[in-house]
Structures are given as C-alpha cells and as structure tokens.
C-alpha positions as CSV (number, residue, x, y, z in Angstrom):
1,M,6.5,-58.2,11.1
2,A,6.0,-61.9,10.5
3,D,9.2,-62.7,12.4
4,G,8.3,-60.8,15.5
5,Y,9.5,-57.3,14.5
6,K,7.2,-54.7,16.2
7,P,7.5,-51.3,14.7
8,T,6.1,-48.3,16.6
9,L,6.9,-45.5,14.1
10,A,6.6,-45.1,10.3
11,I,8.4,-42.5,8.3
12,V,6.2,-42.1,5.2
13,F,7.1,-40.1,2.1
14,M,4.7,-40.5,-0.8
15,S,3.4,-39.0,-4.0
16,V,0.3,-36.8,-3.9
17,K,-1.1,-39.3,-6.5
18,Q,-1.2,-42.0,-3.8
19,D,-3.9,-42.3,-1.1
20,H,-2.2,-41.2,2.1
21,Q,-5.3,-41.8,4.2
22,A,-5.4,-45.5,3.2
23,V,-1.7,-45.8,4.1
24,C,-2.3,-44.2,7.5
25,A,-5.3,-46.4,8.1
26,L,-3.2,-49.5,7.4
27,L,-0.4,-48.4,9.7
28,N,-2.8,-47.3,12.4
29,H,-4.4,-50.7,12.4
30,H,-1.0,-52.1,13.5
31,N,-0.6,-49.3,16.2
32,I,2.2,-47.7,14.2
33,Q,2.4,-43.9,14.5
34,V,3.0,-41.9,11.3
35,F,5.2,-39.0,10.3
36,G,4.3,-38.3,6.7
37,A,4.7,-35.9,3.8
38,T,3.9,-35.8,0.1
39,T,6.9,-35.4,-2.2
40,A,8.4,-34.2,-5.5
41,G,10.1,-37.6,-5.7
42,E,11.0,-40.1,-3.0
43,F,13.8,-42.5,-2.4
44,I,15.0,-45.5,-0.3
45,D,18.7,-46.0,-0.4
46,S,19.7,-44.7,-3.9
47,E,16.5,-45.9,-5.6
48,I,14.5,-42.9,-6.7
49,S,10.8,-43.1,-7.5
50,E,8.2,-40.7,-8.8
51,G,4.6,-41.3,-8.0
52,G,5.4,-43.9,-5.4
53,I,5.5,-44.6,-1.7
54,V,8.5,-45.2,0.5
55,I,8.2,-46.2,4.2
56,M,10.8,-46.7,7.0
57,L,9.6,-48.7,10.0
58,L,11.3,-48.1,13.3
59,D,10.8,-50.0,16.6
60,L,11.7,-47.0,18.7
61,N,10.4,-47.0,22.3
62,P,7.2,-44.9,22.3
63,E,8.4,-43.1,25.4
64,Y,11.3,-41.6,23.4
65,F,9.2,-39.7,20.8
66,K,6.0,-37.8,20.3
67,I,4.3,-36.8,17.0
68,V,2.4,-33.5,17.0
69,F,0.4,-31.6,14.3
70,Y,-0.5,-27.9,14.0
71,D,-2.4,-26.1,11.3
72,I,-0.6,-22.9,10.5
73,A,-3.6,-21.5,8.8
74,L,-5.4,-21.2,12.2
75,S,-2.7,-19.0,13.6
76,S,0.7,-18.1,12.1
77,E,4.0,-19.8,11.3
78,Y,5.7,-18.3,14.4
79,D,2.8,-19.0,16.9
80,S,2.4,-22.6,15.7
81,A,6.1,-23.2,15.9
82,K,6.3,-21.6,19.3
83,Q,3.6,-24.0,20.5
84,L,5.6,-26.9,19.0
85,G,8.7,-25.8,20.8
86,A,6.9,-25.5,24.1
87,A,5.3,-28.9,23.6
88,G,8.7,-30.4,23.0
89,K,10.1,-28.9,26.2
90,E,7.1,-30.1,28.1
91,V,7.6,-33.7,27.3
92,F,11.4,-34.0,27.1
93,H,14.2,-32.2,29.0
94,K,16.2,-32.1,25.8
95,P,13.9,-32.3,22.8
96,A,15.0,-32.6,19.1
97,F,12.7,-31.8,16.2
98,I,12.3,-33.5,12.8
99,I,9.7,-31.4,11.0
100,A,7.7,-31.3,7.8
101,T,5.5,-28.5,6.6
102,G,2.8,-27.9,4.0
103,W,3.5,-25.2,1.5
104,M,0.5,-22.9,1.4
105,W,-1.7,-21.3,4.0
106,G,-4.2,-18.6,3.4
107,N,-3.3,-15.9,0.8
108,N,0.2,-15.3,2.3
109,Q,3.5,-16.5,1.1
110,P,5.0,-18.9,3.7
111,D,7.7,-17.6,6.0
112,H,9.6,-20.7,6.9
113,E,12.3,-18.8,8.8
114,Q,9.6,-18.0,11.4
115,I,9.2,-21.7,12.1
116,I,12.8,-22.0,13.2
117,Q,12.5,-18.9,15.3
118,G,9.3,-20.1,16.9
119,I,10.6,-23.5,17.8
120,E,13.7,-22.0,19.4
121,E,11.6,-19.5,21.4
122,G,9.1,-22.0,22.5
123,S,11.7,-24.6,23.6
124,G,13.9,-22.0,25.3
125,G,17.0,-22.9,23.5
126,E,18.6,-24.0,20.3
127,P,17.5,-27.6,19.8
128,A,18.3,-29.8,16.8
129,I,15.8,-28.9,14.0
130,F,15.9,-30.8,10.7
131,G,13.3,-31.4,8.0
132,G,11.7,-30.3,4.8
133,V,8.8,-28.7,3.0
134,A,6.4,-31.3,1.4
135,G,6.2,-31.5,-2.4
136,D,3.6,-32.3,-4.9
137,E,5.5,-33.4,-8.0
138,I,6.1,-29.8,-9.1
139,T,2.4,-29.1,-9.7
140,L,2.5,-26.4,-7.0
141,V,-1.1,-27.2,-6.1
142,G,-1.0,-28.6,-2.6
143,P,1.8,-30.4,-0.8
144,I,0.5,-32.2,2.3
145,V,1.9,-33.3,5.6
146,F,0.0,-35.9,7.6
147,N,0.0,-38.2,10.6
148,S,-2.5,-40.9,11.7
149,D,-5.2,-38.3,12.5
150,N,-4.5,-35.2,10.5
151,S,-3.5,-33.9,7.1
152,S,-3.3,-30.5,5.6
153,I,-1.5,-28.3,3.0
154,S,-1.1,-25.8,5.8
155,G,0.2,-28.3,8.4
156,L,3.2,-28.2,10.6
157,L,4.1,-31.8,11.6
158,A,6.8,-32.7,14.0
159,L,8.5,-35.8,15.3
160,I,9.8,-34.7,18.7
161,I,12.5,-37.0,20.0
162,D,14.0,-37.3,23.5
163,A,17.6,-36.4,22.6
164,E,18.8,-37.8,26.0
165,K,17.6,-41.3,24.8
166,V,18.2,-41.0,21.0
167,E,21.2,-39.1,19.5
168,V,20.0,-36.8,16.7
169,T,22.8,-35.4,14.5
170,G,22.5,-33.7,11.2
171,T,23.9,-31.3,8.7
172,A,22.7,-29.0,5.9
173,T,25.0,-29.1,2.9
174,C,24.8,-28.2,-0.7
175,G,28.3,-28.3,-2.3
176,W,27.5,-25.6,-4.9
177,K,30.3,-23.3,-5.9
178,P,29.8,-19.6,-6.6
179,I,30.6,-17.9,-9.9
180,G,30.7,-14.4,-11.2
181,I,30.7,-11.1,-9.3
182,T,28.6,-10.2,-6.3
183,K,25.2,-8.6,-7.1
184,T,22.8,-6.7,-4.8
185,I,19.1,-7.3,-4.3
186,T,17.9,-3.7,-4.7
187,K,14.2,-4.3,-4.3
188,S,12.4,-7.3,-2.7
189,E,9.5,-8.2,-0.5
190,G,9.5,-11.5,1.3
191,N,10.3,-14.2,-1.3
192,I,9.6,-11.9,-4.3
193,V,12.7,-10.2,-5.9
194,Y,11.9,-7.2,-8.1
195,T,15.3,-5.8,-9.0
196,I,18.9,-6.9,-8.9
197,D,21.5,-4.1,-9.2
198,D,18.5,-1.9,-10.1
199,Q,17.6,-4.1,-13.1
200,P,14.4,-6.1,-13.4
201,A,15.3,-9.4,-11.7
202,L,13.8,-11.7,-14.4
203,D,15.5,-9.8,-17.2
204,L,18.9,-10.1,-15.5
205,V,18.5,-13.8,-14.8
206,V,17.3,-14.8,-18.3
207,R,20.2,-12.9,-19.8
208,Y,22.6,-14.7,-17.5
209,L,21.1,-18.0,-18.5
210,G,21.1,-17.1,-22.2
211,I,17.4,-17.2,-22.6
212,N,15.5,-14.9,-25.0
213,M,12.7,-13.0,-23.2
214,E,10.5,-13.1,-26.3
215,D,10.9,-16.9,-26.4
216,L,9.6,-17.1,-22.9
217,R,6.6,-14.9,-23.7
218,A,5.7,-17.1,-26.7
219,V,5.5,-20.3,-24.6
220,A,4.1,-19.1,-21.3
221,G,1.5,-17.1,-19.6
222,S,2.2,-14.5,-17.0
223,V,4.4,-16.8,-14.9
224,V,7.2,-19.0,-16.1
225,D,9.4,-21.8,-14.7
226,I,12.9,-20.6,-15.1
227,G,14.5,-23.7,-13.7
228,A,16.9,-24.5,-10.9
229,Y,20.3,-24.8,-12.7
230,Y,21.9,-21.6,-11.3
231,P,20.8,-21.1,-7.7
232,W,21.9,-18.1,-5.7
233,Q,24.1,-17.9,-2.7
234,L,23.1,-15.3,-0.2
235,E,26.4,-14.1,1.3
236,R,26.6,-13.2,5.0
237,T,29.4,-11.8,7.1
238,D,28.5,-13.8,10.2
239,A,27.6,-17.2,8.7
240,P,28.1,-19.4,5.6
241,A,26.2,-18.5,2.5
242,V,22.6,-19.8,2.3
243,M,21.1,-21.1,-0.9
244,R,18.1,-19.6,-2.6
245,T,16.3,-20.8,-5.7
246,A,14.4,-18.6,-8.1
247,Q,11.4,-20.8,-8.9
248,L,9.2,-18.7,-11.1
249,G,9.4,-15.5,-13.1
250,N,6.6,-13.0,-13.5
251,L,6.5,-11.8,-17.1
252,E,4.2,-8.8,-16.1
253,D,6.3,-7.1,-13.5
254,R,9.5,-9.1,-14.4
255,S,10.0,-10.2,-10.8
256,L,11.3,-13.5,-9.5
257,I,9.4,-15.7,-7.0
258,C,11.9,-17.5,-4.8
259,A,11.6,-20.6,-2.6
260,G,12.6,-18.6,0.5
261,K,12.9,-15.0,1.7
262,V,15.5,-12.8,0.1
263,P,15.9,-9.6,2.1
264,Q,16.3,-6.3,0.3
265,G,20.0,-5.4,0.3
266,S,21.2,-9.0,0.3
267,L,24.4,-9.8,-1.6
268,I,24.1,-12.7,-4.0
269,R,26.3,-14.8,-6.3
270,F,25.1,-17.3,-8.9
271,S,26.3,-20.9,-8.6
272,L,28.0,-23.2,-11.2
273,P,25.9,-26.1,-12.5
274,P,26.5,-29.3,-10.4
275,D,29.3,-31.8,-11.1
276,F,31.1,-34.6,-9.1
277,D,32.8,-31.9,-7.0
278,V,29.4,-30.9,-5.6
279,I,28.8,-34.5,-4.5
280,D,32.3,-34.8,-3.1
281,T,31.7,-31.7,-0.9
282,V,28.4,-33.1,0.4
283,V,29.9,-36.5,1.2
284,E,32.9,-34.9,3.0
285,E,30.6,-32.9,5.2
286,C,28.5,-35.9,6.0
287,S,31.6,-37.9,6.8
288,N,32.8,-35.1,9.1
289,L,29.5,-35.3,10.9
290,N,29.7,-39.0,11.3
291,I,33.3,-38.8,12.6
292,K,32.3,-36.1,15.1
293,S,29.4,-38.2,16.5
294,S,31.6,-41.3,16.7
295,R,28.5,-43.5,16.6
296,E,26.9,-45.7,14.0
297,A,23.4,-44.7,13.0
298,D,20.2,-46.8,13.4
299,A,18.5,-44.8,10.6
300,V,19.3,-41.9,8.3
301,I,16.7,-39.5,6.8
302,M,17.5,-37.0,4.0
303,F,15.4,-34.0,2.9
304,S,16.8,-32.9,-0.5
305,C,15.7,-30.0,-2.6
306,I,13.8,-30.8,-5.8
307,A,16.1,-28.3,-7.6
308,R,19.0,-30.7,-6.9
309,Y,17.0,-33.6,-8.5
310,V,16.2,-31.4,-11.6
311,S,19.7,-30.1,-12.1
312,F,21.7,-33.2,-11.1
313,G,20.0,-35.5,-13.6
314,A,21.8,-38.8,-13.7
315,L,24.1,-37.7,-10.8
316,A,21.1,-37.7,-8.4
317,S,21.4,-41.4,-7.6
318,E,25.2,-41.1,-7.3
319,E,24.7,-38.5,-4.5
320,L,22.3,-40.7,-2.6
321,E,24.5,-43.7,-3.0
322,R,27.5,-42.0,-1.6
323,V,25.8,-40.3,1.3
324,M,24.1,-43.6,2.2
325,Q,27.6,-45.3,2.3
326,V,28.8,-42.8,4.9
327,W,26.6,-44.5,7.5
328,N,25.7,-47.8,5.9
329,A,22.3,-47.7,7.7
330,P,18.7,-47.8,6.6
331,F,18.2,-44.7,4.5
332,I,15.1,-42.8,3.3
333,G,14.2,-39.4,2.0
334,F,12.3,-37.2,-0.4
335,Y,12.8,-34.3,-2.7
336,S,11.3,-31.2,-1.1
337,Y,10.4,-27.6,-1.7
338,G,12.8,-26.3,1.0
339,E,14.9,-27.7,3.8
340,F,15.4,-27.0,7.5
341,G,18.8,-27.7,9.1
342,K,22.1,-26.5,10.3
343,S,25.3,-26.3,8.3
344,N,28.6,-27.4,10.0
345,R,29.5,-23.8,10.6
346,G,26.1,-22.1,10.7
347,K,22.9,-22.1,12.7
348,H,19.5,-23.7,12.2
349,E,17.8,-22.0,9.3
350,F,15.7,-22.5,6.2
351,H,17.5,-23.5,3.0
352,N,16.9,-24.0,-0.7
353,N,18.9,-26.3,-3.1
354,T,20.4,-28.1,-0.1
355,C,20.3,-31.6,1.3
356,C,19.6,-31.9,5.0
357,V,20.7,-35.2,6.4
358,V,19.8,-36.4,9.9
359,A,21.0,-39.6,11.6
360,L,19.3,-41.3,14.5
361,K,21.0,-43.6,17.1
362,E,19.3,-45.0,20.1
363,K,21.7,-44.6,23.1
C-alpha cells in the first residue's frame, strides 16, 4: 500500500492456530472488507503452508461486491441460504456467489446440498456458486468462517459479486478414475452409510484397502480415520459422477461417516490412487474453462479438498503449480472439508475430493 495501492477486499485463509480477530482488526483499520475461513492447509501460488496465513488483497470497486454473514445455527441451512440468495438478488441484477461455511451447527450433521438449493431458490435462478467448507487442520473441532464483524463454526459467509461488472467463471474438477465393479448403498441416512451391497460398510472398505479390522480396534477407540486414498464416485444417469469421501469409520456399528450425503440406493465405484493423469485432467478442464471465457483473470481462488492434499503427497504442489499457470494470475486457496461448484457438464452442487477453481475478471 506504500506506493498508492488501495485494496478494498481481503480474501483471508488461515490456520485455526492463528488469531483471526487480530487479522480482521488490522484489515478493518485500513477499511478493507474481509472474506475469511480457517483451513486444513493454505496456499499462495504453489507454496503450501500449514499453520499459516495467506491473504489476497483486491482493489475491487466496493459497489461491485457485498459481504454477508448468516449463522445457520439460528435457522437452517436452507433458510439461511435462501436469505442469502434473496440478498444477492436485491443488490445485483445478476449476482454471483463465492461462499464459505463452518462445519458444525447444533447436534445435526450439516446438509450442504441445502445451501445450493437455498441460494438458487432465493435468487430465483441458477447463479454461479463456488466455495468451500472451512477446515481446522483435521482436528474436527471447529472450522470457522469470518468477516470483519462476525465469526462462527456455524456461519455461512458469502462474497456476493455483481456479475454484470465482474466476470465470475469456475469449474469443479477432480480427475479421479473409477476402478472395480459398481456397488450399491443398501442402507444410509444423510452422510452415514451403514451397508454396501448388504455388508457392513466399514468391513467392506477395510477389506478393499487391505486393512485388518483387529488392527484398527487395537489402535483406535470407537471411531477411526480410514483415510482418503480411495474416494467413491456416486454414479448418476443425468449428470457426471460426484465424489464422496468416507472420512471416519464407526467400529461399534461398522458404519462410515462421509463428508457429504450418500442417498440410500446410490451406485458407487471406488477410485484409483492419484497420479499425474489426475492432474492432467484437472489442468485440461481448467484450460477449457479459460478458453471458453476468452479473458485473462485478475485473480484466481481455489477450494481444494483436504483429501487431495493427504493422498497426493508430493504431487500437491505440482497440481497447484500447473493450475496456476493456466491463468498466470494472482492465485490463492485452501484445503477444505468440502467444495461447492459446477463441473463442466453438471450443475452446481456439493463435492468431496474435488478442487473448485473460480476466476475473477473485472469487465
């Protein structure tokens, strides 16, 4: 700012170990509005940090955007999102939404699909909706979203953009390849899967991964982390497959706790572990998006699933580097607990094990 740059908006992704209130106070002192979330890892360009803070400063005209905050715990996912959609339509003829959510509210499992539905209903259309679920370095204690005035583990935060003034384009892409035969979810409720092909879900998955159930019992309590190396693909007849990650296994009832809803009767396939082909697919879809928009980007934001970071290992920086090169623009993002976005052939929905990339270009 010493050379006259006057930012109006800060995109802030930071560890729960850091003091987000102090960061907001500093930015607020300079009249910079804040869109913020805690993370399971954060990055600028291809540089990944854990326990750090990354900030992108934009000098966007304040008349072209509005930041709003709702506490889902005070109503519901759908009602809060519907209010958000209506607020967007009230301020802009053609709103676009970049969102971040907390992870827990009340005693209920979050239903992130309701957020997409609520925004679309409230706005009276199908606006661009991209974003992610905040993280907390895989402690599963309390991811937080925040702006200059509010913060909560049950928050719904939105950067509403006037899409007639700022082009907002994005894609949800994963690159994972399916393997094995199709299986059926024979009993599930929300994001908890009890049986697959009428077998206890945890038993089937640990056998598939080559893990001994007794070994799991020896090192864990009632709930175990089964990792993210073999995510599921939910097959649909009317849309591309959507990814779901089994986060935890319950050793008592041998169910699986997933990062998103898995409807009973769903058809699923496991995915191969990631390799360079996965990155190639992601880069190709980002390139196609860039070609389609035919415009350079002023800024690029990525919401990428923590499961990708865990399973990619050393390839994680490679993916970021190559995606960044598609636009060659300022690039920021974080590793999330779920992603909101639209695939090239699908609709706006909630994803796991996916990276959602959104590019901004002032017209």
